[in-house]
N, C-alpha and C positions, 0 to 999 in steps of 0.2 A: 703210245700207240703209233704205228707207222703211218706216215702221211701219204706216201706214194707207192704205187705198184707199177713197175716198169715205166716210170715217168708220168703215169696218170694219177690224179688225186684219188685217194681211197673214197672220198665223198662221192665223186661222180660214179664210181663203180657200185657202191652200196646203195646209193639212191635209186639206181635203176632196178635193183632187186626189190626194194621197198615199193617203188611205183608200180611194179608188176604184181607183187604178192598181195598187197592190201586190197586192190580192186578185185583180184581173184578170190580172196577170202571173203570180201564183202558180198560179191555176187553169189559165191558158194553158200554163204550164210543164209541168204534169202531163199535160194533154191532148196537147201536141206530143211529149212524151217517150214516151207509150204508143201513139200513133195516128199512123203515118207519113203518112196522107192529110191529116190536120190539120196536120202539120208542114210539108208541102209548101205548103199553102194559107195557113196563118196563122202560121207560125213566125217570120217577120220582124216581123210585127205584135206578137207576144209580146215579142220582143227590144226593139222600140220602146217598148212599155208599161213594161218593166222599166228601160230606159234613162232614160226621162223620170222615172219614180218615183225612180231613183237620183239624178238631178239635183235633184229637188224636195225630197228628204229633208233635205239640209243647209239648204235655204232654210226649211223648216218648223222646224228646230231653232233657227236663228239668229233667226227672227222670234218664236219662242216665248220665247227668252231676253229679247228686247226687251219683249215683253208681260209677262213675269214681273216685270220690274223696276218696272212700273207698278202691280203688285198687292201687297196685303199678303202677308206670309209665310204659307204654308199648306202643311201636310204632304201634302195630296192633290196639289197642284201639284208639289211636290218629287218625289213618287213618279212622276208623269207625266213629269217631266223626266228622271229617272234611266232610265226605260224608253225614252224617246224618244232619248236619247243612244246607245242600243244599236242602234237600228233600222238605221242605215247598215251595220252589220256583218252584217245579214241580207239587205239589198237588193243590195249589191255582189256577193255570191256568187250570188244569184239571176240577176242580169244576166249575170255571166260564164258561168254554167252554160248558160243558154239561148243565149248568143252562140256559145260553143264547140260546143254541140249543133248549131246551124244551120250553122256553118262545116264541121263534119264531115259533116253531111247534104249540103251542097253538093258537097263533095269526093268523097263516096261514091256519090252518086246522079245528080248533075247533070252529070257529065263523061262523055266517051266511054270513058275508061279510069279506072275508079274507083281511088282511092288505097288502097293496102294498109292504111294506118293508120286509115282512116276508120271501118271497122266497129267495131273495139274502142273507139275514142274515142267513137263514137256511143253505144255501150252504156253506157260509164262515165258520160258526161255526161247521158244520159237518166236514169240513176239519181240522179246528183247534182242534176239539175233537179227531180226529184220531191222529194228531201230539202230542197233550198233553197226550193222553192215552199211546202212545208208549214211549214218553219221561219219563213219571212217572213210567211206568212199568220197564224200563231199570234202572232208578235211584234207585227204591226200591230194585231191584235185587242187584245192586252194594253195597248199604248200608247193606243189609242183608248178602251178601257174606262177606263183611269186618267184620261185627259183628260176624258171625259164625267162621271166622278165628281167631278173637280175643279171642273167648271163647274156641274153640276146637283145635287150633293149638298145636301140641305136645302131645295131650291127648293120642293118640294111643301108644306113647312111654312110658307112665307112667306105673309103675308096678301095677298089679292088687292086691288089698288087700285081 
């Protein structure tokens, strides 16, 4: 995998996409879980955000490992890495919860004869979407906070050139 794009580490570029998409998907998951009109209008967009975030999360991890090898050993980077490795375990459930929520929505609302299983599945996955969205939002915050501390800790004390 390439490590740099026009002199910038791939990790820095991909991480910014992940840091935007996961909170958008998490917030969207809560909104479509509790508001059926938003589910009809924006549900598949939320699934798309969660899906892209799920695909980019391992890219962020792999590019982070490549970047870490170029840097001196640092406990702040190691803390960021440990949290970052866990992020996929929050993003995959978020994606699956909103995907099943939308499938149940389609089966229960968008057909002439709603499927009998759709309503209970809809309720269960609406609750799971809220839980997964909250958990993913908290975890991406924790990872990002650790990463920003690894990059910026002590910068204010550096002399200005």
